N, C-alpha and C positions, 0 to 999 in steps of 0.2 A: 544482443537481442536480435533475433531473427524474424520477428513478427509474431502475431498472435497464433496460439494453438499450434506450435511447431515442435512436437516431441521428436520427430524424425531428425530434425536439425540438431537438437540437443544430444540425441543418441550418437549421431555422426561425430559431433565434437568430442564426446567421450571416447569414441573409437580412435579418432585422430590424435587425441592427447595421450592415448595409451594408458589411461588411468580412469578409474571409475569416477563419474561425476554424480554425486548423490542428489543435487538440487537442480531445479529448473525454475525460471522466473518468467512470469507473464503479467501483463497489465490488463485489468478489467476495463470494459468499455465505459467511459465516462460521459458519453453523450446524453444520457438520461438516467433517471433513477432506476428504471427497469434494467438497464445495463449493469448498474452497480449491484442492485439487490438480487438479481437473478442471472448469474453468470453461467447458466447451465451449458451453453455451447462450449465455453472455455474448459469447464470441468470435464466435459465428455471428451474433449481432445486429449487431455492429459491423463485421464483415468487409465490405469493399467500400464503406464509408461515406465514405472519403476522409480520415478523421480519424486522427491519430496518437494512440494510446490512452495514457492514464494510468490504471493499475489500482491501486485501493486494495486492498491484499492484507492480510487479517487475519493476524497472526502465529500466532494460536491459534484453534481453534474455540471456541464458546461454553461447552463443557463438557469435562471429562476431559482436560485438558492443562495444562502448566505452563511458565513461563519457564525454570525450572531444567532440565527435561527438554530443552527446545529448546536451551539453552546447552550441554548435553552432546551435542548432535547427534542426539538421538532422533527428530527429525521431518524430517531432511534429505531422506528419500525423497519426502515430499509436495511439497517445493519443487523437487526435480528433475523430478517428474512435471508440476508446474505449468509450469516453464520449457519442457519438451518439448512440452506441449500448445500453449503460446503460439507457439513456433517452428514447429511442424508445421502451424499454422493461420494463418500469415501475420502473427503479432503479435510477431515476434522483435525488433522495434525499439521496443517499448513502454517507457514509463516506469513503473517499479514503485515504488509508495509502500507500503512495509511498515510495519505496526504504527504507524499515525499517532497523534498525540496521546497518547503514553504517560503523561503526567501526569494525563490526564483519567480520573476514575472511570467505571466502567461497561463498560470493555472487558476482555476476558480477559487482556490484556497490560498492564493498568494497573500503574504502578510507584509505590510509596509509600515506598521506603527505599533505602539504598545497596546492599544485597545484590541487590535486584530490579533496580536500575539496572545493575549489573555483569552480571547474567544477560541483561537486555534487549540490552545491547551485544554480548555474546558470541553470543547467538542471532541477532541481526541479521547479524553477520559470517558465521555459518554459512550463513544463507539466501543472502546475496549470493555467497559462495564457491561454493555448490552450483549456483545458477542460472547463474553465469558459466561454469561448467564444461560446460554443454550446448552442443553444436556448433550453430553457426548463430545463436546469440543475439547481439544488439547492444543489450541492455537498458541503460537508465540507471536508477539507483536514487535515489529522492527520499526524503529524511528530513524528516519533518514533525513539528514540536513547537511547542506554544504558547509564546510568549515569556515568559509569566508564568503562575503558578498551579501548584498541586500542591506536594508537599513535597520534590520532587527538582528541582534546577536542570537546565535543558536541557543544560548542558555535561557533566553526569554521564551523560547519555543519548546523547551523540553517538558514533556508531560509528567515526568516524575517516575522514579524507579518502580512504583507499584503498578504502573501502566505500560512499562517498556521492558521487554526481555532482551532485546538486541539493539545496540546502537550502531548505526552505519553512517558513513559519510561518503559523499561523492568527491572523488579527486580525479581530475582529468589532466592529461599531459597537454598543457597549453603554454604558449609562449611565442615569441617572434620566430618567424620562419626565416631560415637562412637562404640566400639565393645561390 
């Protein structure tokens, strides 16, 4: 990841690799609902780049929101707006990665117990349902969870096959450093 709105870096990587790279990844701004619902700046940076986009979409902004309210459908309008913005700006075939790494602390959608896990799943299902309802969309939804870690097992966080098109996991090379 080279930073937001960096198609030139992705293109350079493709050239350096000597092979076509069909996908690029970017994270939407999670500081506020407007950053999540209206990512026009990001979309404009990537439009015409030739990459199929994978968008890391925060489930919640950094403040004043909850998984419980999302699970109740309180934020559906924001995700309908996001889907409409993407479709209207040539990104209707994007891959959408909602609320990645829910077991990791530090995100506003971090899950630490069974109640939050159920809320995460219900909220995910709301988001997918709302985004799929937008005319012209051809989104695929990627669920990303670390295979280990956290107090909640990934199986408790899985939204179900009807709501997930791609399952991804994070695996990083970690271990003791030798001197």
